[in-house]
CHARMM-style PDB file with segment names, atoms N, HN, CA, C and O in Angstrom:
ATOM      1  N   MET     1      70.000 112.605 131.385  1.00  0.00      PROA
ATOM      2  CA  MET     1      70.869 113.680 131.803  1.00  0.00      PROA
ATOM      3  C   MET     1      71.662 113.182 133.007  1.00  0.00      PROA
ATOM      4  O   MET     1      71.124 112.511 133.887  1.00  0.00      PROA
ATOM      5  N   ASN     2      72.915 113.513 133.030  1.00  0.00      PROA
ATOM      6  HN  ASN     2      73.352 114.058 132.315  1.00  0.00      PROA
ATOM      7  CA  ASN     2      73.759 113.092 134.144  1.00  0.00      PROA
ATOM      8  C   ASN     2      73.325 113.762 135.434  1.00  0.00      PROA
ATOM      9  O   ASN     2      72.831 114.890 135.440  1.00  0.00      PROA
ATOM     10  N   ARG     3      73.522 113.042 136.520  1.00  0.00      PROA
ATOM     11  HN  ARG     3      73.923 112.126 136.516  1.00  0.00      PROA
ATOM     12  CA  ARG     3      73.106 113.569 137.823  1.00  0.00      PROA
ATOM     13  C   ARG     3      73.908 114.812 138.195  1.00  0.00      PROA
ATOM     14  O   ARG     3      73.355 115.746 138.775  1.00  0.00      PROA
ATOM     15  N   TRP     4      75.195 114.843 137.874  1.00  0.00      PROA
ATOM     16  HN  TRP     4      75.645 114.084 137.402  1.00  0.00      PROA
ATOM     17  CA  TRP     4      76.011 116.012 138.232  1.00  0.00      PROA
ATOM     18  C   TRP     4      75.542 117.246 137.477  1.00  0.00      PROA
ATOM     19  O   TRP     4      75.568 118.350 138.020  1.00  0.00      PROA
ATOM     20  N   LEU     5      75.113 117.074 136.234  1.00  0.00      PROA
ATOM     21  HN  LEU     5      75.091 116.177 135.792  1.00  0.00      PROA
ATOM     22  CA  LEU     5      74.603 118.212 135.467  1.00  0.00      PROA
ATOM     23  C   LEU     5      73.266 118.681 136.032  1.00  0.00      PROA
ATOM     24  O   LEU     5      73.007 119.882 136.102  1.00  0.00      PROA
ATOM     25  N   ALA     6      72.427 117.748 136.429  1.00  0.00      PROA
ATOM     26  HN  ALA     6      72.637 116.772 136.371  1.00  0.00      PROA
ATOM     27  CA  ALA     6      71.136 118.108 137.009  1.00  0.00      PROA
ATOM     28  C   ALA     6      71.322 118.878 138.317  1.00  0.00      PROA
ATOM     29  O   ALA     6      70.597 119.837 138.582  1.00  0.00      PROA
ATOM     30  N   ILE     7      72.282 118.464 139.125  1.00  0.00      PROA
ATOM     31  HN  ILE     7      72.871 117.685 138.910  1.00  0.00      PROA
ATOM     32  CA  ILE     7      72.538 119.157 140.383  1.00  0.00      PROA
ATOM     33  C   ILE     7      73.034 120.569 140.123  1.00  0.00      PROA
ATOM     34  O   ILE     7      72.624 121.505 140.809  1.00  0.00      PROA
ATOM     35  N   ARG     8      73.902 120.731 139.148  1.00  0.00      PROA
ATOM     36  HN  ARG     8      74.235 119.971 138.591  1.00  0.00      PROA
ATOM     37  CA  ARG     8      74.421 122.062 138.835  1.00  0.00      PROA
ATOM     38  C   ARG     8      73.345 122.970 138.256  1.00  0.00      PROA
ATOM     39  O   ARG     8      73.286 124.155 138.587  1.00  0.00      PROA
ATOM     40  N   ILE     9      72.497 122.423 137.397  1.00  0.00      PROA
ATOM     41  HN  ILE     9      72.546 121.461 137.128  1.00  0.00      PROA
ATOM     42  CA  ILE     9      71.412 123.226 136.839  1.00  0.00      PROA
ATOM     43  C   ILE     9      70.440 123.629 137.943  1.00  0.00      PROA
ATOM     44  O   ILE     9      69.966 124.765 137.968  1.00  0.00      PROA
ATOM     45  N   ASP    10      70.140 122.707 138.854  1.00  0.00      PROA
ATOM     46  HN  ASP    10      70.524 121.784 138.833  1.00  0.00      PROA
ATOM     47  CA  ASP    10      69.254 123.046 139.975  1.00  0.00      PROA
ATOM     48  C   ASP    10      69.882 124.118 140.857  1.00  0.00      PROA
ATOM     49  O   ASP    10      69.181 125.016 141.324  1.00  0.00      PROA
ATOM     50  N   PHE    11      71.178 124.040 141.092  1.00  0.00      PROA
ATOM     51  HN  PHE    11      71.747 123.310 140.713  1.00  0.00      PROA
ATOM     52  CA  PHE    11      71.845 125.060 141.902  1.00  0.00      PROA
ATOM     53  C   PHE    11      71.771 126.425 141.229  1.00  0.00      PROA
ATOM     54  O   PHE    11      71.447 127.422 141.874  1.00  0.00      PROA
ATOM     55  N   ILE    12      72.070 126.469 139.935  1.00  0.00      PROA
ATOM     56  HN  ILE    12      72.333 125.659 139.411  1.00  0.00      PROA
ATOM     57  CA  ILE    12      72.003 127.731 139.194  1.00  0.00      PROA
ATOM     58  C   ILE    12      70.572 128.265 139.189  1.00  0.00      PROA
ATOM     59  O   ILE    12      70.353 129.470 139.318  1.00  0.00      PROA
ATOM     60  N   SER    13      69.599 127.364 139.040  1.00  0.00      PROA
ATOM     61  HN  SER    13      69.777 126.385 138.935  1.00  0.00      PROA
ATOM     62  CA  SER    13      68.197 127.773 139.061  1.00  0.00      PROA
ATOM     63  C   SER    13      67.822 128.391 140.402  1.00  0.00      PROA
ATOM     64  O   SER    13      67.138 129.413 140.455  1.00  0.00      PROA
ATOM     65  N   ASN    14      68.274 127.765 141.479  1.00  0.00      PROA
ATOM     66  HN  ASN    14      68.830 126.935 141.436  1.00  0.00      PROA
ATOM     67  CA  ASN    14      67.976 128.301 142.806  1.00  0.00      PROA
ATOM     68  C   ASN    14      68.623 129.661 143.018  1.00  0.00      PROA
ATOM     69  O   ASN    14      68.024 130.540 143.637  1.00  0.00      PROA
ATOM     70  N   VAL    15      69.833 129.845 142.515  1.00  0.00      PROA
ATOM     71  HN  VAL    15      70.320 129.131 142.012  1.00  0.00      PROA
ATOM     72  CA  VAL    15      70.503 131.141 142.643  1.00  0.00      PROA
ATOM     73  C   VAL    15      69.748 132.213 141.857  1.00  0.00      PROA
ATOM     74  O   VAL    15      69.592 133.339 142.329  1.00  0.00      PROA
ATOM     75  N   VAL    16      69.281 131.862 140.660  1.00  0.00      PROA
ATOM     76  HN  VAL    16      69.407 130.947 140.276  1.00  0.00      PROA
ATOM     77  CA  VAL    16      68.537 132.827 139.841  1.00  0.00      PROA
ATOM     78  C   VAL    16      67.231 133.215 140.526  1.00  0.00      PROA
ATOM     79  O   VAL    16      66.889 134.396 140.584  1.00  0.00      PROA
ATOM     80  N   VAL    17      66.503 132.235 141.041  1.00  0.00      PROA
ATOM     81  HN  VAL    17      66.780 131.276 140.994  1.00  0.00      PROA
ATOM     82  CA  VAL    17      65.230 132.527 141.700  1.00  0.00      PROA
ATOM     83  C   VAL    17      65.462 133.329 142.977  1.00  0.00      PROA
ATOM     84  O   VAL    17      64.724 134.275 143.255  1.00  0.00      PROA
ATOM     85  N   PHE    18      66.476 132.964 143.755  1.00  0.00      PROA
ATOM     86  HN  PHE    18      67.076 132.196 143.529  1.00  0.00      PROA
ATOM     87  CA  PHE    18      66.787 133.705 144.974  1.00  0.00      PROA
ATOM     88  C   PHE    18      67.192 135.141 144.642  1.00  0.00      PROA
ATOM     89  O   PHE    18      66.750 136.084 145.297  1.00  0.00      PROA
ATOM     90  N   GLY    19      68.033 135.297 143.624  1.00  0.00      PROA
ATOM     91  HN  GLY    19      68.393 134.531 143.093  1.00  0.00      PROA
ATOM     92  CA  GLY    19      68.440 136.648 143.217  1.00  0.00      PROA
ATOM     93  C   GLY    19      67.264 137.484 142.754  1.00  0.00      PROA
ATOM     94  O   GLY    19      67.183 138.674 143.056  1.00  0.00      PROA
ATOM     95  N   THR    20      66.356 136.864 142.025  1.00  0.00      PROA
ATOM     96  HN  THR    20      66.421 135.896 141.781  1.00  0.00      PROA
ATOM     97  CA  THR    20      65.157 137.582 141.580  1.00  0.00      PROA
ATOM     98  C   THR    20      64.299 137.992 142.773  1.00  0.00      PROA
ATOM     99  O   THR    20      63.798 139.115 142.832  1.00  0.00      PROA
ATOM    100  N   ALA    21      64.137 137.078 143.714  1.00  0.00      PROA
ATOM    101  HN  ALA    21      64.544 136.166 143.665  1.00  0.00      PROA
ATOM    102  CA  ALA    21      63.323 137.386 144.896  1.00  0.00      PROA
ATOM    103  C   ALA    21      63.949 138.516 145.713  1.00  0.00      PROA
ATOM    104  O   ALA    21      63.245 139.403 146.195  1.00  0.00      PROA
ATOM    105  N   MET    22      65.261 138.479 145.862  1.00  0.00      PROA
ATOM    106  HN  MET    22      65.832 137.759 145.470  1.00  0.00      PROA
ATOM    107  CA  MET    22      65.923 139.540 146.622  1.00  0.00      PROA
ATOM    108  C   MET    22      65.847 140.872 145.894  1.00  0.00      PROA
ATOM    109  O   MET    22      65.681 141.918 146.521  1.00  0.00      PROA
ATOM    110  N   MET    23      65.966 140.836 144.588  1.00  0.00      PROA
ATOM    111  HN  MET    23      66.101 139.986 144.079  1.00  0.00      PROA
ATOM    112  CA  MET    23      65.946 142.073 143.824  1.00  0.00      PROA
ATOM    113  C   MET    23      64.573 142.730 143.870  1.00  0.00      PROA
ATOM    114  O   MET    23      64.472 143.945 144.036  1.00  0.00      PROA
ATOM    115  N   VAL    24      63.508 141.932 143.722  1.00  0.00      PROA
ATOM    116  HN  VAL    24      63.589 140.945 143.587  1.00  0.00      PROA
ATOM    117  CA  VAL    24      62.186 142.548 143.721  1.00  0.00      PROA
ATOM    118  C   VAL    24      61.741 142.942 145.129  1.00  0.00      PROA
ATOM    119  O   VAL    24      60.876 143.804 145.285  1.00  0.00      PROA
ATOM    120  N   SER    25      62.320 142.322 146.147  1.00  0.00      PROA
ATOM    121  HN  SER    25      63.022 141.622 146.021  1.00  0.00      PROA
ATOM    122  CA  SER    25      61.878 142.671 147.499  1.00  0.00      PROA
ATOM    123  C   SER    25      62.697 143.806 148.113  1.00  0.00      PROA
ATOM    124  O   SER    25      62.164 144.583 148.905  1.00  0.00      PROA
ATOM    125  N   MET    26      63.978 143.916 147.763  1.00  0.00      PROA
ATOM    126  HN  MET    26      64.410 143.284 147.120  1.00  0.00      PROA
ATOM    127  CA  MET    26      64.822 144.919 148.412  1.00  0.00      PROA
ATOM    128  C   MET    26      65.220 146.071 147.495  1.00  0.00      PROA
ATOM    129  O   MET    26      65.110 147.236 147.876  1.00  0.00      PROA
ATOM    130  N   LEU    27      65.670 145.754 146.317  1.00  0.00      PROA
ATOM    131  HN  LEU    27      65.759 144.808 146.008  1.00  0.00      PROA
ATOM    132  CA  LEU    27      66.194 146.802 145.445  1.00  0.00      PROA
ATOM    133  C   LEU    27      65.106 147.544 144.686  1.00  0.00      PROA
ATOM    134  O   LEU    27      65.168 148.763 144.526  1.00  0.00      PROA
ATOM    135  N   LEU    28      64.127 146.814 144.230  1.00  0.00      PROA
ATOM    136  HN  LEU    28      64.077 145.824 144.360  1.00  0.00      PROA
ATOM    137  CA  LEU    28      63.064 147.426 143.430  1.00  0.00      PROA
ATOM    138  C   LEU    28      61.727 147.197 144.120  1.00  0.00      PROA
ATOM    139  O   LEU    28      61.006 146.266 143.762  1.00  0.00      PROA
ATOM    140  N   PRO    29      61.386 148.010 145.084  1.00  0.00      PROA
ATOM    141  CA  PRO    29      60.111 147.778 145.781  1.00  0.00      PROA
ATOM    142  C   PRO    29      58.923 147.987 144.838  1.00  0.00      PROA
ATOM    143  O   PRO    29      58.626 149.108 144.427  1.00  0.00      PROA
ATOM    144  N   VAL    30      58.266 146.901 144.515  1.00  0.00      PROA
ATOM    145  HN  VAL    30      58.507 145.990 144.849  1.00  0.00      PROA
ATOM    146  CA  VAL    30      57.094 146.939 143.635  1.00  0.00      PROA
ATOM    147  C   VAL    30      55.934 146.280 144.373  1.00  0.00      PROA
ATOM    148  O   VAL    30      56.103 145.751 145.471  1.00  0.00      PROA
ATOM    149  N   ASN    31      54.772 146.318 143.767  1.00  0.00      PROA
ATOM    150  HN  ASN    31      54.634 146.748 142.875  1.00  0.00      PROA
ATOM    151  CA  ASN    31      53.633 145.683 144.428  1.00  0.00      PROA
ATOM    152  C   ASN    31      53.775 144.156 144.380  1.00  0.00      PROA
ATOM    153  O   ASN    31      54.607 143.622 143.647  1.00  0.00      PROA
ATOM    154  N   ALA    32      52.965 143.480 145.159  1.00  0.00      PROA
ATOM    155  HN  ALA    32      52.289 143.914 145.754  1.00  0.00      PROA
ATOM    156  CA  ALA    32      53.084 142.030 145.317  1.00  0.00      PROA
ATOM    157  C   ALA    32      52.806 141.280 144.016  1.00  0.00      PROA
ATOM    158  O   ALA    32      53.404 140.234 143.765  1.00  0.00      PROA
ATOM    159  N   GLY    33      51.918 141.797 143.204  1.00  0.00      PROA
ATOM    160  HN  GLY    33      51.432 142.646 143.408  1.00  0.00      PROA
ATOM    161  CA  GLY    33      51.591 141.135 141.941  1.00  0.00      PROA
ATOM    162  C   GLY    33      52.773 141.083 140.991  1.00  0.00      PROA
ATOM    163  O   GLY    33      53.048 140.046 140.387  1.00  0.00      PROA
ATOM    164  N   LEU    34      53.473 142.206 140.858  1.00  0.00      PROA
ATOM    165  HN  LEU    34      53.249 143.048 141.349  1.00  0.00      PROA
ATOM    166  CA  LEU    34      54.641 142.232 139.984  1.00  0.00      PROA
ATOM    167  C   LEU    34      55.783 141.401 140.541  1.00  0.00      PROA
ATOM    168  O   LEU    34      56.527 140.776 139.784  1.00  0.00      PROA
ATOM    169  N   ALA    35      55.927 141.390 141.861  1.00  0.00      PROA
ATOM    170  HN  ALA    35      55.324 141.897 142.476  1.00  0.00      PROA
ATOM    171  CA  ALA    35      56.967 140.561 142.475  1.00  0.00      PROA
ATOM    172  C   ALA    35      56.682 139.087 142.221  1.00  0.00      PROA
ATOM    173  O   ALA    35      57.588 138.327 141.878  1.00  0.00      PROA
ATOM    174  N   GLY    36      55.435 138.685 142.387  1.00  0.00      PROA
ATOM    175  HN  GLY    36      54.700 139.302 142.665  1.00  0.00      PROA
ATOM    176  CA  GLY    36      55.066 137.295 142.113  1.00  0.00      PROA
ATOM    177  C   GLY    36      55.260 136.926 140.658  1.00  0.00      PROA
ATOM    178  O   GLY    36      55.689 135.818 140.337  1.00  0.00      PROA
ATOM    179  N   LEU    37      54.939 137.866 139.775  1.00  0.00      PROA
ATOM    180  HN  LEU    37      54.591 138.767 140.036  1.00  0.00      PROA
ATOM    181  CA  LEU    37      55.137 137.616 138.349  1.00  0.00      PROA
ATOM    182  C   LEU    37      56.612 137.450 138.020  1.00  0.00      PROA
ATOM    183  O   LEU    37      56.966 136.571 137.234  1.00  0.00      PROA
ATOM    184  N   ALA    38      57.476 138.266 138.597  1.00  0.00      PROA
ATOM    185  HN  ALA    38      57.188 138.980 139.235  1.00  0.00      PROA
ATOM    186  CA  ALA    38      58.911 138.172 138.336  1.00  0.00      PROA
ATOM    187  C   ALA    38      59.476 136.855 138.857  1.00  0.00      PROA
ATOM    188  O   ALA    38      60.287 136.220 138.182  1.00  0.00      PROA
ATOM    189  N   ILE    39      59.058 136.443 140.043  1.00  0.00      PROA
ATOM    190  HN  ILE    39      58.400 136.959 140.591  1.00  0.00      PROA
ATOM    191  CA  ILE    39      59.564 135.182 140.600  1.00  0.00      PROA
ATOM    192  C   ILE    39      59.038 133.996 139.795  1.00  0.00      PROA
ATOM    193  O   ILE    39      59.773 133.040 139.547  1.00  0.00      PROA
ATOM    194  N   THR    40      57.782 134.052 139.389  1.00  0.00      PROA
ATOM    195  HN  THR    40      57.185 134.828 139.590  1.00  0.00      PROA
ATOM    196  CA  THR    40      57.222 132.981 138.561  1.00  0.00      PROA
ATOM    197  C   THR    40      57.929 132.898 137.217  1.00  0.00      PROA
ATOM    198  O   THR    40      58.176 131.800 136.719  1.00  0.00      PROA
ATOM    199  N   ALA    41      58.254 134.032 136.628  1.00  0.00      PROA
ATOM    200  HN  ALA    41      58.053 134.924 137.033  1.00  0.00      PROA
ATOM    201  CA  ALA    41      58.983 134.032 135.357  1.00  0.00      PROA
ATOM    202  C   ALA    41      60.374 133.433 135.524  1.00  0.00      PROA
ATOM    203  O   ALA    41      60.845 132.713 134.645  1.00  0.00      PROA
ATOM    204  N   ALA    42      61.036 133.723 136.644  1.00  0.00      PROA
ATOM    205  HN  ALA    42      60.653 134.308 137.358  1.00  0.00      PROA
ATOM    206  CA  ALA    42      62.358 133.151 136.895  1.00  0.00      PROA
ATOM    207  C   ALA    42      62.277 131.631 137.055  1.00  0.00      PROA
ATOM    208  O   ALA    42      63.133 130.902 136.554  1.00  0.00      PROA
ATOM    209  N   ILE    43      61.246 131.162 137.753  1.00  0.00      PROA
ATOM    210  HN  ILE    43      60.550 131.754 138.160  1.00  0.00      PROA
ATOM    211  CA  ILE    43      61.070 129.715 137.919  1.00  0.00      PROA
ATOM    212  C   ILE    43      60.792 129.054 136.567  1.00  0.00      PROA
ATOM    213  O   ILE    43      61.356 128.002 136.267  1.00  0.00      PROA
ATOM    214  N   ASN    44      59.936 129.655 135.759  1.00  0.00      PROA
ATOM    215  HN  ASN    44      59.478 130.510 136.003  1.00  0.00      PROA
ATOM    216  CA  ASN    44      59.633 129.099 134.443  1.00  0.00      PROA
ATOM    217  C   ASN    44      60.857 129.090 133.547  1.00  0.00      PROA
ATOM    218  O   ASN    44      61.072 128.140 132.794  1.00  0.00      PROA
ATOM    219  N   LEU    45      61.660 130.139 133.624  1.00  0.00      PROA
ATOM    220  HN  LEU    45      61.486 130.911 134.236  1.00  0.00      PROA
ATOM    221  CA  LEU    45      62.875 130.203 132.822  1.00  0.00      PROA
ATOM    222  C   LEU    45      63.834 129.071 133.181  1.00  0.00      PROA
ATOM    223  O   LEU    45      64.402 128.430 132.297  1.00  0.00      PROA
ATOM    224  N   THR    46      64.010 128.833 134.458  1.00  0.00      PROA
ATOM    225  HN  THR    46      63.549 129.354 135.176  1.00  0.00      PROA
ATOM    226  CA  THR    46      64.939 127.779 134.866  1.00  0.00      PROA
ATOM    227  C   THR    46      64.379 126.397 134.554  1.00  0.00      PROA
ATOM    228  O   THR    46      65.144 125.489 134.228  1.00  0.00      PROA
ATOM    229  N   ASP    47      63.054 126.212 134.645  1.00  0.00      PROA
ATOM    230  HN  ASP    47      62.433 126.949 134.910  1.00  0.00      PROA
ATOM    231  CA  ASP    47      62.465 124.931 134.247  1.00  0.00      PROA
ATOM    232  C   ASP    47      62.650 124.688 132.756  1.00  0.00      PROA
ATOM    233  O   ASP    47      62.948 123.570 132.336  1.00  0.00      PROA
ATOM    234  N   ASN    48      62.474 125.735 131.961  1.00  0.00      PROA
ATOM    235  HN  ASN    48      62.232 126.643 132.302  1.00  0.00      PROA
ATOM    236  CA  ASN    48      62.675 125.600 130.518  1.00  0.00      PROA
ATOM    237  C   ASN    48      64.132 125.309 130.188  1.00  0.00      PROA
ATOM    238  O   ASN    48      64.416 124.545 129.266  1.00  0.00      PROA
ATOM    239  N   LEU    49      65.047 125.902 130.920  1.00  0.00      PROA
ATOM    240  HN  LEU    49      64.816 126.523 131.669  1.00  0.00      PROA
ATOM    241  CA  LEU    49      66.473 125.615 130.710  1.00  0.00      PROA
ATOM    242  C   LEU    49      66.773 124.155 131.004  1.00  0.00      PROA
ATOM    243  O   LEU    49      67.486 123.505 130.240  1.00  0.00      PROA
ATOM    244  N   SER    50      66.246 123.637 132.084  1.00  0.00      PROA
ATOM    245  HN  SER    50      65.666 124.164 132.705  1.00  0.00      PROA
ATOM    246  CA  SER    50      66.451 122.236 132.439  1.00  0.00      PROA
ATOM    247  C   SER    50      65.864 121.311 131.373  1.00  0.00      PROA
ATOM    248  O   SER    50      66.495 120.327 130.989  1.00  0.00      PROA
ATOM    249  N   TRP    51      64.665 121.625 130.898  1.00  0.00      PROA
ATOM    250  HN  TRP    51      64.153 122.425 131.211  1.00  0.00      PROA
ATOM    251  CA  TRP    51      64.040 120.816 129.853  1.00  0.00      PROA
ATOM    252  C   TRP    51      64.855 120.855 128.566  1.00  0.00      PROA
ATOM    253  O   TRP    51      65.037 119.828 127.912  1.00  0.00      PROA
ATOM    254  N   PHE    52      65.349 122.041 128.200  1.00  0.00      PROA
ATOM    255  HN  PHE    52      65.202 122.876 128.732  1.00  0.00      PROA
ATOM    256  CA  PHE    52      66.134 122.189 126.983  1.00  0.00      PROA
ATOM    257  C   PHE    52      67.424 121.375 127.055  1.00  0.00      PROA
ATOM    258  O   PHE    52      67.792 120.711 126.086  1.00  0.00      PROA
ATOM    259  N   VAL    53      68.105 121.422 128.184  1.00  0.00      PROA
ATOM    260  HN  VAL    53      67.807 121.962 128.971  1.00  0.00      PROA
ATOM    261  CA  VAL    53      69.343 120.653 128.330  1.00  0.00      PROA
ATOM    262  C   VAL    53      69.056 119.159 128.250  1.00  0.00      PROA
ATOM    263  O   VAL    53      69.826 118.409 127.650  1.00  0.00      PROA
ATOM    264  N   ARG    54      67.960 118.726 128.847  1.00  0.00      PROA
ATOM    265  HN  ARG    54      67.334 119.335 129.335  1.00  0.00      PROA
ATOM    266  CA  ARG    54      67.590 117.313 128.788  1.00  0.00      PROA
ATOM    267  C   ARG    54      67.290 116.882 127.354  1.00  0.00      PROA
ATOM    268  O   ARG    54      67.708 115.801 126.939  1.00  0.00      PROA
ATOM    269  N   MET    55      66.575 117.707 126.593  1.00  0.00      PROA
ATOM    270  HN  MET    55      66.235 118.585 126.930  1.00  0.00      PROA
ATOM    271  CA  MET    55      66.236 117.365 125.216  1.00  0.00      PROA
ATOM    272  C   MET    55      67.482 117.342 124.322  1.00  0.00      PROA
ATOM    273  O   MET    55      67.610 116.479 123.453  1.00  0.00      PROA
ATOM    274  N   VAL    56      68.389 118.281 124.537  1.00  0.00      PROA
ATOM    275  HN  VAL    56      68.285 118.982 125.243  1.00  0.00      PROA
ATOM    276  CA  VAL    56      69.636 118.281 123.757  1.00  0.00      PROA
ATOM    277  C   VAL    56      70.448 117.031 124.073  1.00  0.00      PROA
ATOM    278  O   VAL    56      71.019 116.419 123.170  1.00  0.00      PROA
ATOM    279  N   GLY    57      70.505 116.646 125.345  1.00  0.00      PROA
ATOM    280  HN  GLY    57      70.042 117.143 126.079  1.00  0.00      PROA
ATOM    281  CA  GLY    57      71.212 115.426 125.718  1.00  0.00      PROA
ATOM    282  C   GLY    57      70.600 114.192 125.091  1.00  0.00      PROA
ATOM    283  O   GLY    57      71.323 113.315 124.620  1.00  0.00      PROA
ATOM    284  N   ASP    58      69.272 114.110 125.076  1.00  0.00      PROA
ATOM    285  HN  ASP    58      68.684 114.823 125.459  1.00  0.00      PROA
ATOM    286  CA  ASP    58      68.607 112.977 124.431  1.00  0.00      PROA
ATOM    287  C   ASP    58      68.847 112.976 122.930  1.00  0.00      PROA
ATOM    288  O   ASP    58      69.045 111.919 122.330  1.00  0.00      PROA
ATOM    289  N   PHE    59      68.829 114.160 122.320  1.00  0.00      PROA
ATOM    290  HN  PHE    59      68.668 115.018 122.807  1.00  0.00      PROA
ATOM    291  CA  PHE    59      69.083 114.247 120.883  1.00  0.00      PROA
ATOM    292  C   PHE    59      70.487 113.779 120.548  1.00  0.00      PROA
ATOM    293  O   PHE    59      70.683 113.041 119.583  1.00  0.00      PROA
ATOM    294  N   ILE    60      71.460 114.199 121.331  1.00  0.00      PROA
ATOM    295  HN  ILE    60      71.302 114.799 122.115  1.00  0.00      PROA
ATOM    296  CA  ILE    60      72.846 113.783 121.084  1.00  0.00      PROA
ATOM    297  C   ILE    60      72.991 112.286 121.277  1.00  0.00      PROA
ATOM    298  O   ILE    60      73.673 111.621 120.496  1.00  0.00      PROA
ATOM    299  N   LEU    61      72.353 111.747 122.313  1.00  0.00      PROA
ATOM    300  HN  LEU    61      71.799 112.287 122.947  1.00  0.00      PROA
ATOM    301  CA  LEU    61      72.424 110.311 122.560  1.00  0.00      PROA
ATOM    302  C   LEU    61      71.793 109.533 121.418  1.00  0.00      PROA
ATOM    303  O   LEU    61      72.361 108.542 120.960  1.00  0.00      PROA
ATOM    304  N   CYS    62      70.631 109.964 120.951  1.00  0.00      PROA
ATOM    305  HN  CYS    62      70.170 110.770 121.323  1.00  0.00      PROA
ATOM    306  CA  CYS    62      69.960 109.260 119.861  1.00  0.00      PROA
ATOM    307  C   CYS    62      70.714 109.386 118.547  1.00  0.00      PROA
ATOM    308  O   CYS    62      70.678 108.469 117.727  1.00  0.00      PROA
ATOM    309  N   SER    63      71.391 110.498 118.334  1.00  0.00      PROA
ATOM    310  HN  SER    63      71.420 111.243 119.000  1.00  0.00      PROA
ATOM    311  CA  SER    63      72.128 110.661 117.088  1.00  0.00      PROA
ATOM    312  C   SER    63      73.390 109.812 117.066  1.00  0.00      PROA
ATOM    313  O   SER    63      73.921 109.523 115.994  1.00  0.00      PROA
ATOM    314  N   GLN    64      73.882 109.404 118.246  1.00  0.00      PROA
ATOM    315  HN  GLN    64      73.451 109.639 119.118  1.00  0.00      PROA
ATOM    316  CA  GLN    64      75.077 108.583 118.303  1.00  0.00      PROA
ATOM    317  C   GLN    64      74.768 107.092 118.253  1.00  0.00      PROA
ATOM    318  O   GLN    64      75.669 106.286 118.022  1.00  0.00      PROA
ATOM    319  N   LEU    65      73.518 106.712 118.465  1.00  0.00      PROA
ATOM    320  HN  LEU    65      72.785 107.366 118.653  1.00  0.00      PROA
ATOM    321  CA  LEU    65      73.139 105.310 118.457  1.00  0.00      PROA
ATOM    322  C   LEU    65      72.974 104.809 117.028  1.00  0.00      PROA
ATOM    323  O   LEU    65      72.688 105.577 116.110  1.00  0.00      PROA
ATOM    324  N   GLN    66      73.157 103.533 116.868  1.00  0.00      PROA
ATOM    325  HN  GLN    66      73.389 102.909 117.614  1.00  0.00      PROA
ATOM    326  CA  GLN    66      72.894 102.897 115.580  1.00  0.00      PROA
ATOM    327  C   GLN    66      71.383 102.814 115.389  1.00  0.00      PROA
ATOM    328  O   GLN    66      70.637 102.858 116.368  1.00  0.00      PROA
ATOM    329  N   PRO    67      70.916 102.694 114.131  1.00  0.00      PROA
ATOM    330  CA  PRO    67      69.465 102.658 113.900  1.00  0.00      PROA
ATOM    331  C   PRO    67      68.748 101.542 114.676  1.00  0.00      PROA
ATOM    332  O   PRO    67      67.619 101.745 115.122  1.00  0.00      PROA
ATOM    333  N   SER    68      69.363 100.391 114.844  1.00  0.00      PROA
ATOM    334  HN  SER    68      70.280 100.225 114.482  1.00  0.00      PROA
ATOM    335  CA  SER    68      68.705  99.303 115.573  1.00  0.00      PROA
ATOM    336  C   SER    68      68.628  99.606 117.066  1.00  0.00      PROA
ATOM    337  O   SER    68      67.714  99.130 117.740  1.00  0.00      PROA
ATOM    338  N   GLN    69      69.565 100.387 117.595  1.00  0.00      PROA
ATOM    339  HN  GLN    69      70.307 100.773 117.047  1.00  0.00      PROA
ATOM    340  CA  GLN    69      69.565 100.736 119.013  1.00  0.00      PROA
ATOM    341  C   GLN    69      68.580 101.855 119.314  1.00  0.00      PROA
ATOM    342  O   GLN    69      68.094 101.951 120.441  1.00  0.00      PROA
ATOM    343  N   ARG    70      68.272 102.703 118.337  1.00  0.00      PROA
ATOM    344  HN  ARG    70      68.667 102.624 117.422  1.00  0.00      PROA
ATOM    345  CA  ARG    70      67.370 103.830 118.556  1.00  0.00      PROA
ATOM    346  C   ARG    70      65.976 103.352 118.941  1.00  0.00      PROA
ATOM    347  O   ARG    70      65.321 103.938 119.802  1.00  0.00      PROA
ATOM    348  N   HSD    71      65.527 102.265 118.283  1.00  0.00      PROA
ATOM    349  HN  HSD    71      66.059 101.788 117.583  1.00  0.00      PROA
ATOM    350  CA  HSD    71      64.194 101.760 118.574  1.00  0.00      PROA
ATOM    351  C   HSD    71      64.126 101.253 120.022  1.00  0.00      PROA
ATOM    352  O   HSD    71      63.123 101.476 120.701  1.00  0.00      PROA
ATOM    353  N   ASN    72      65.139 100.598 120.487  1.00  0.00      PROA
ATOM    354  HN  ASN    72      65.953 100.416 119.936  1.00  0.00      PROA
ATOM    355  CA  ASN    72      65.146 100.068 121.843  1.00  0.00      PROA
ATOM    356  C   ASN    72      65.285 101.176 122.881  1.00  0.00      PROA
ATOM    357  O   ASN    72      64.759 101.050 123.986  1.00  0.00      PROA
ATOM    358  N   HSD    73      65.995 102.275 122.539  1.00  0.00      PROA
ATOM    359  HN  HSD    73      66.423 102.377 121.641  1.00  0.00      PROA
ATOM    360  CA  HSD    73      66.198 103.373 123.471  1.00  0.00      PROA
ATOM    361  C   HSD    73      64.914 104.157 123.705  1.00  0.00      PROA
ATOM    362  O   HSD    73      64.621 104.554 124.833  1.00  0.00      PROA
ATOM    363  N   LEU    74      64.151 104.380 122.647  1.00  0.00      PROA
ATOM    364  HN  LEU    74      64.388 104.057 121.730  1.00  0.00      PROA
ATOM    365  CA  LEU    74      62.923 105.179 122.769  1.00  0.00      PROA
ATOM    366  C   LEU    74      61.849 104.337 123.354  1.00  0.00      PROA
ATOM    367  OT1 LEU    74      60.729 104.810 123.545  1.00  0.00      PROA
TER     368      LEU     74
END
């Protein structure tokens, strides 16, 4: 995955987690357990997004390689 894409995904992930934290702490006052669950879900969602983008990038790269190059790449 390109470094510029990784930086942008990390930035978006941080904004999502920060927004979730602000929302559960200020707008929707809930107990600590639900707040922790919401923040953990946001972190997991952004980690899964990063993993998915990385796998799609690897799939595209492998599909563009010749069969002899695929063995060396993996």
